[in-house]
C-alpha positions as CSV (number, residue, x, y, z in Angstrom):
1,X,27.4,-20.5,20.9
2,X,26.2,-18.7,18.2
3,X,22.9,-18.0,19.8
4,X,24.6,-17.0,22.9
5,X,26.7,-14.3,20.8
6,X,23.3,-13.1,19.6
7,X,21.8,-12.6,22.9
8,X,24.8,-11.0,24.3
9,X,25.1,-8.7,21.1
10,X,21.5,-7.8,21.6
11,X,21.8,-6.6,25.0
12,X,25.2,-4.7,24.3
13,X,23.8,-3.0,21.0
14,X,20.5,-2.4,19.1
15,X,18.8,-5.9,19.6
16,X,18.1,-8.7,17.0
17,X,15.7,-10.4,15.1
18,X,13.7,-13.4,14.6
19,X,12.3,-15.3,11.5
20,X,8.4,-14.8,10.8
21,X,5.8,-16.8,9.3
22,X,5.6,-16.6,5.7
23,X,3.4,-16.9,4.4
24,X,2.4,10.1,-27.5
25,X,1.3,11.1,-30.6
26,X,4.1,11.0,-33.2
27,X,3.7,13.5,-36.1
28,X,6.0,15.4,-38.5
29,X,7.9,18.4,-37.2
30,X,7.4,21.6,-39.2
31,X,9.5,24.9,-39.4
32,X,6.9,26.2,-36.8
33,X,7.0,23.5,-34.5
34,X,10.8,24.7,-33.9
35,X,9.4,27.7,-32.6
36,X,9.1,26.8,-29.0
37,X,6.8,29.4,-26.9
38,X,8.8,31.2,-24.4
39,X,6.5,30.7,-21.5
40,X,6.3,26.9,-22.2
41,X,10.4,27.0,-22.2
42,X,10.4,28.8,-19.1
43,X,8.1,26.2,-17.6
44,X,10.1,23.3,-18.7
45,X,13.3,25.1,-17.5
46,X,11.3,25.5,-14.1
47,X,10.7,21.9,-14.1
48,X,14.0,20.8,-14.8
49,X,15.6,23.1,-12.1
50,X,13.0,21.5,-9.4
51,X,14.5,18.3,-10.1
52,X,17.6,17.6,-7.8
53,X,20.7,16.3,-9.0
54,X,21.8,13.0,-7.6
55,X,24.8,12.6,-5.5
56,X,27.7,10.8,-7.3
57,X,27.5,7.2,-7.3
58,X,29.5,5.1,-4.8
59,X,31.0,3.1,-7.4
60,X,31.5,-0.6,-7.8
61,X,34.0,-2.4,-5.3
62,X,35.4,-4.6,-8.0
63,X,36.8,-4.1,-11.8
64,X,33.6,-3.6,-13.5
65,X,29.9,-4.3,-12.6
66,X,28.9,-7.9,-13.3
67,X,25.7,-8.5,-15.3
68,X,22.6,-8.6,-13.2
69,X,19.7,-11.2,-14.5
70,X,16.1,-11.1,-13.4
71,X,15.2,-13.4,-10.9
72,X,18.3,-15.0,-8.8
73,X,21.8,-13.9,-9.0
74,X,24.3,-16.2,-7.4
75,X,28.0,-15.7,-7.4
76,X,28.0,-11.9,-7.8
77,X,31.0,-10.2,-6.7
78,X,31.2,-7.5,-4.1
79,X,33.6,-6.7,-1.5
80,X,35.7,-9.8,-2.9
81,X,32.9,-11.9,-1.6
82,X,30.3,-14.2,-3.8
83,X,27.0,-12.8,-3.0
84,X,23.3,-13.3,-3.9
85,X,20.0,-11.4,-4.3
86,X,16.9,-11.4,-5.9
87,X,16.1,-8.9,-8.7
88,X,12.3,-8.3,-9.7
89,X,12.1,-6.1,-12.8
90,X,8.9,-4.3,-14.1
91,X,8.1,-4.1,-17.7
92,X,10.0,-0.5,-18.2
93,X,12.8,-0.7,-15.6
94,X,14.5,2.5,-17.5
95,X,13.6,5.5,-15.0
96,X,11.8,3.3,-12.4
97,X,12.2,3.6,-8.7
98,X,14.7,1.0,-7.0
99,X,13.5,-0.4,-3.7
100,X,15.8,-2.6,-1.6
101,X,14.4,-5.1,0.8
102,X,16.4,-6.7,3.6
103,X,15.2,-10.0,5.4
104,X,15.2,-11.1,9.0
105,X,17.4,-13.5,11.1
106,X,17.3,-16.9,9.7
107,X,14.9,-15.4,6.8
108,X,15.6,-15.4,2.9
109,X,15.1,-12.9,0.2
110,X,12.0,-15.0,-1.1
111,X,10.3,-14.8,2.3
112,X,10.6,-11.2,3.0
113,X,9.6,-10.5,-0.8
114,X,6.4,-12.8,0.0
115,X,5.9,-11.0,3.3
116,X,5.7,-7.7,1.8
117,X,4.0,-8.5,-1.3
118,X,6.5,-6.8,-3.3
119,X,5.2,-8.5,-6.6
120,X,2.6,-5.6,-6.2
121,X,5.3,-3.1,-6.1
122,X,7.0,-4.7,-9.3
123,X,3.4,-4.4,-10.9
124,X,3.4,-0.7,-10.3
125,X,6.7,-0.2,-12.0
126,X,9.6,-0.6,-9.3
127,X,12.6,-2.3,-9.4
128,X,13.5,-4.4,-6.4
129,X,16.5,-6.0,-5.1
130,X,16.1,-8.5,-2.1
131,X,19.9,-9.4,-1.1
132,X,20.7,-12.7,1.2
133,X,23.0,-12.1,4.0
134,X,26.3,-14.0,4.6
135,X,24.9,-15.3,7.9
136,X,26.3,-13.1,10.3
137,X,25.0,-12.9,14.1
138,X,23.0,-10.0,12.9
139,X,22.6,-11.2,9.7
140,X,23.7,-7.8,7.9
141,X,27.0,-6.0,8.9
142,X,25.2,-4.2,11.7
143,X,28.1,-4.4,14.0
144,X,30.7,-3.7,11.3
145,X,32.7,-0.6,10.8
146,X,31.1,1.8,8.7
147,X,34.1,2.4,6.4
148,X,34.7,-1.1,5.7
149,X,31.5,-3.1,5.8
150,X,30.6,-6.1,3.6
151,X,27.1,-5.2,3.2
152,X,27.4,-1.3,3.2
153,X,29.6,-2.2,0.3
154,X,27.0,-4.5,-1.1
155,X,24.6,-1.7,-1.4
156,X,26.6,0.6,-2.5
157,X,27.7,-2.2,-5.9
158,X,24.2,-2.9,-6.2
159,X,23.0,0.5,-6.3
160,X,25.8,1.6,-8.8
161,X,25.5,-1.4,-11.2
162,X,21.6,-1.2,-11.1
163,X,22.1,2.3,-12.0
164,X,24.4,1.6,-15.0
165,X,22.6,-1.6,-16.1
166,X,18.8,-0.1,-16.1
167,X,18.9,3.5,-15.7
168,X,16.9,3.3,-12.6
169,X,15.7,6.9,-11.0
170,X,18.4,7.6,-8.2
171,X,15.8,10.2,-6.8
172,X,13.6,7.3,-6.3
173,X,15.6,4.7,-4.2
174,X,14.4,3.4,-0.8
175,X,15.1,0.5,1.6
176,X,13.2,-1.7,4.0
177,X,13.3,-4.3,5.9
178,X,12.1,-6.4,8.8
179,X,13.5,-7.1,12.0
180,X,17.5,-7.7,11.5
181,X,16.5,-6.2,8.0
182,X,14.9,-3.4,10.1
183,X,17.8,-3.0,12.3
184,X,19.7,-2.8,8.8
185,X,17.5,-0.5,7.0
186,X,18.2,1.7,10.3
187,X,21.7,1.6,9.5
188,X,21.3,2.6,5.7
189,X,19.4,5.5,6.9
190,X,22.1,7.1,9.1
191,X,25.0,6.0,6.7
192,X,23.4,6.2,3.4
193,X,20.9,8.9,3.6
194,X,22.7,10.7,0.5
195,X,21.6,7.9,-1.7
196,X,18.1,7.2,-0.4
197,X,14.9,9.3,-1.3
198,X,13.1,7.7,1.9
199,X,13.2,4.4,4.1
200,X,11.2,2.3,6.0
201,X,12.3,0.1,8.7
202,X,9.9,-2.5,10.2
203,X,11.0,-3.3,14.0
204,X,14.3,-1.6,13.6
205,X,15.7,1.4,15.3
206,X,19.1,2.5,17.2
207,X,19.5,3.3,21.1
208,X,21.0,6.8,21.6
209,X,24.4,5.9,21.9
210,X,24.5,4.1,18.7
211,X,22.6,7.0,16.8
212,X,24.4,8.7,13.9
213,X,22.7,11.8,12.2
214,X,22.0,11.1,8.6
215,X,23.9,13.3,6.0
216,X,21.0,14.5,4.4
217,X,17.1,15.1,5.3
218,X,15.3,11.9,4.7
219,X,11.8,10.8,5.4
220,X,11.4,7.7,7.5
221,X,8.6,5.5,8.4
222,X,9.1,3.7,11.5
223,X,6.9,0.9,12.2
224,X,6.9,-1.4,15.2
225,X,4.6,-3.8,17.3
226,X,4.2,-2.0,20.4
227,X,5.2,-3.1,24.1
228,X,5.0,-6.9,22.7
229,X,7.8,-6.3,19.9
230,X,10.4,-8.3,21.9
231,X,12.9,-10.7,20.8
232,X,14.9,-12.5,23.6
233,X,13.7,-10.2,26.0
234,X,15.0,-7.0,23.9
235,X,12.5,-4.4,23.2
236,X,12.0,-3.2,19.5
237,X,9.7,-0.4,21.1
238,X,12.6,1.1,23.1
239,X,14.9,1.4,20.3
240,X,12.3,2.6,17.7
241,X,11.2,5.0,20.0
242,X,14.7,6.1,20.4
243,X,15.1,6.3,16.7
244,X,12.2,8.4,16.2
245,X,13.1,11.0,18.6
246,X,16.6,11.3,17.6
247,X,15.4,11.6,13.8
248,X,13.1,14.2,14.8
249,X,15.4,16.2,16.9
250,X,17.4,16.3,13.6
251,X,14.6,17.8,11.8
252,X,13.6,14.8,9.7
253,X,10.1,13.8,9.0
254,X,8.9,10.4,10.6
255,X,5.5,9.5,10.8
256,X,4.7,6.2,13.1
257,X,3.1,3.3,12.7
258,X,2.8,1.5,16.2
259,X,0.3,-1.9,15.9
260,X,-0.3,-4.3,18.6
261,X,0.6,-7.3,17.1
262,X,4.3,-7.7,18.5
263,X,7.5,-8.7,16.4
264,X,5.6,-9.5,13.1
265,X,4.6,-7.7,9.9
266,X,1.2,-6.2,10.6
267,X,-1.4,-6.2,7.9
268,X,-1.4,-3.1,6.1
269,X,2.0,-2.3,6.7
270,X,3.4,-3.5,2.9
271,X,0.7,-1.1,1.7
272,X,1.7,1.7,3.8
273,X,5.4,1.0,2.9
274,X,5.0,1.3,-0.4
275,X,2.7,4.7,-0.7
276,X,5.0,6.1,1.5
277,X,8.1,5.6,-0.9
278,X,5.5,6.4,-4.0
279,X,4.9,9.8,-2.1
280,X,8.6,10.7,-1.1
281,X,10.8,11.2,-3.7
282,X,14.4,12.6,-3.2
283,X,14.1,16.4,-3.3
284,X,10.5,17.3,-2.2
285,X,9.9,21.3,-1.5
286,X,6.9,20.3,0.9
287,X,5.9,17.6,2.6
288,X,2.8,15.8,1.3
289,X,2.0,14.2,4.9
290,X,2.8,17.5,6.6
291,X,-1.1,17.6,8.1
292,X,-2.2,14.1,7.7
293,X,-1.7,10.5,6.4
294,X,-3.2,9.3,3.6
295,X,-6.7,7.4,4.6
296,X,-5.4,4.3,3.1
297,X,-2.9,4.0,5.8
298,X,-3.8,1.4,8.5
299,X,-5.6,3.1,11.6
300,X,-2.4,2.2,14.0
301,X,-0.3,4.9,11.7
302,X,-0.2,8.5,12.9
303,X,2.0,11.5,12.3
304,X,3.1,11.3,15.9
305,X,2.3,8.7,18.6
306,X,5.3,9.0,20.8
307,X,6.4,12.3,22.5
């Protein structure tokens, strides 16, 4: 029955997903040091003015944030439910970027972490949070209300509590995920753009009827597996192309990575996603990829593939 319902929901809404194989020098300060050069002070002020002020945190849905621990967090309350997630921390989490990673249908946080090799991101200084779903038909609350939604609330709670506990850089918050996680990353792109610097759905997307304009400009790296990116006869290519088109019509920067390997994570995709996040903090005044993508991106990525 659950399988039949998944199939029906796929046809009615945006598709569904499938599990994947897993593979400074300190010195004494003199009186002269207190006299700061005016030009330097002006430069510092300019630099400060260029840093965007993050939006107010969404807040925690309970009384006070539960403590987060490195590794597996179980029984972590959100939306009145006990939730579970994996937390990976760099040596210095204070001021670090935060990346949310969302798993596929029937998958786990450990599997998506392995498939995307997020340990490399952590070695580069990122905090990574990979939630476990509650086993809905789309894994994540893709079909739920946007104002009363267990997984939007989970995102809000995790962002708020990670910010309070670790002092993460709220101008460098990103989300990615594959399949069901790609669809959920699509929802977050549309519903939580004000808290993200950029997103990168892998085999996600949204049909025209379900597209909602993000509240703020947001760069989005959209990846899918070409015409063969199918599940239960549903085309992730169609919904990805629709999502790209609508985002671009709204003025968002959207490069594409279209491989030919179907419904899977293609080699080179994890590195491209992480590079995209590193190069797209919130509040950019100039698009670093306006003319071309980095040479390190896979050959199947381009600024515009679909019309």
